[in-house]
C-alpha positions as CSV (number, residue, x, y, z in Angstrom):
1,N,1.3,29.8,-1.3
2,V,1.7,26.7,0.7
3,P,5.0,24.7,0.3
4,N,4.7,21.2,-1.2
5,S,6.5,19.8,1.8
6,K,3.8,21.2,4.2
7,V,1.0,19.7,2.0
8,N,2.8,16.3,1.9
9,D,3.2,16.4,5.7
10,E,-0.5,17.1,6.2
11,L,-1.5,14.4,3.8
12,R,0.7,11.9,5.6
13,V,-0.9,12.8,8.9
14,R,-4.5,12.7,7.6
15,I,-4.0,9.4,5.7
16,T,-2.4,7.7,8.7
17,E,-5.3,8.9,10.9
18,A,-7.9,7.8,8.3
19,F,-6.4,4.3,8.0
20,P,-5.4,3.3,11.6
21,S,-4.5,-0.2,12.8
22,D,-7.7,-1.4,14.4
23,G,-8.5,-4.7,16.0
24,P,-7.5,-7.6,13.6
25,V,-6.4,-5.1,10.9
26,Q,-2.8,-3.9,10.8
27,A,-2.3,-0.8,8.7
28,V,1.0,-0.6,6.8
29,H,1.4,3.0,5.8
30,F,3.6,4.0,2.8
31,P,5.9,0.9,2.5
32,S,9.0,1.5,0.3
33,G,8.3,-1.8,-1.5
34,P,7.1,-5.4,-0.9
35,G,9.7,-5.9,1.8
36,G,8.0,-3.2,3.8
37,V,4.9,-5.3,4.2
38,P,5.3,-8.2,6.8
39,D,4.2,-11.6,5.5
40,T,3.8,-13.2,8.9
41,P,0.3,-14.4,10.0
42,P,-2.2,-13.9,11.5
43,K,-3.0,-10.2,10.9
44,L,-5.0,-8.9,8.1
45,R,-3.1,-6.0,6.6
46,L,-4.3,-2.9,4.9
47,V,-1.4,-1.5,2.8
48,V,-1.7,2.2,2.0
49,L,0.7,3.3,-0.8
50,H,2.2,6.7,-0.8
51,H,0.7,9.1,-3.3
52,D,4.1,9.9,-4.7
53,D,4.7,6.3,-5.7
54,L,2.2,6.4,-8.5
55,T,1.8,9.0,-11.2
56,V,-1.3,8.9,-13.3
57,R,-1.7,10.9,-16.4
58,V,-5.3,11.8,-17.5
59,S,-4.9,9.6,-20.6
60,E,-3.9,6.6,-18.3
61,A,-6.5,7.2,-15.6
62,A,-8.6,4.3,-16.9
63,D,-5.7,2.0,-16.1
64,G,-6.1,2.5,-12.3
65,P,-8.0,-0.8,-11.8
66,D,-5.1,-2.5,-13.7
67,V,-2.6,-1.2,-11.1
68,V,-4.7,-2.7,-8.3
69,R,-5.1,-6.0,-10.2
70,R,-1.3,-6.2,-10.7
71,A,-0.7,-5.5,-7.0
72,A,-3.2,-8.2,-6.0
73,E,-1.5,-10.7,-8.4
74,F,1.9,-9.9,-7.0
75,A,0.6,-10.4,-3.4
76,A,-0.9,-13.7,-4.4
77,A,2.3,-14.9,-6.1
78,L,4.3,-13.8,-3.0
79,S,1.9,-15.7,-0.7
80,E,2.1,-18.8,-2.9
81,A,5.9,-18.7,-2.9
82,T,6.0,-18.2,0.8
83,A,3.7,-21.2,1.4
84,A,5.8,-23.3,-1.0
85,R,8.9,-22.5,1.0
86,L,7.2,-23.5,4.3
87,R,6.1,-26.9,2.9
């Protein structure tokens, strides 16, 4: 048997290696919330959520795209609020 902590450590390493910061893209790995994602320009950011932050039941698996849509809507609202503050 392999302890869950060892599996989590290995996943963290592999995900971080699979999604590195590269060129104009800054990877933000496993932020604890929206505050963990910088909102300063000019970098394009790839946010990689931690697999423990989302639990999906088989009956809810079809809702996956909805989670992504809500995250995108939240990001757009945050961006609009930030732009309004800077005006």
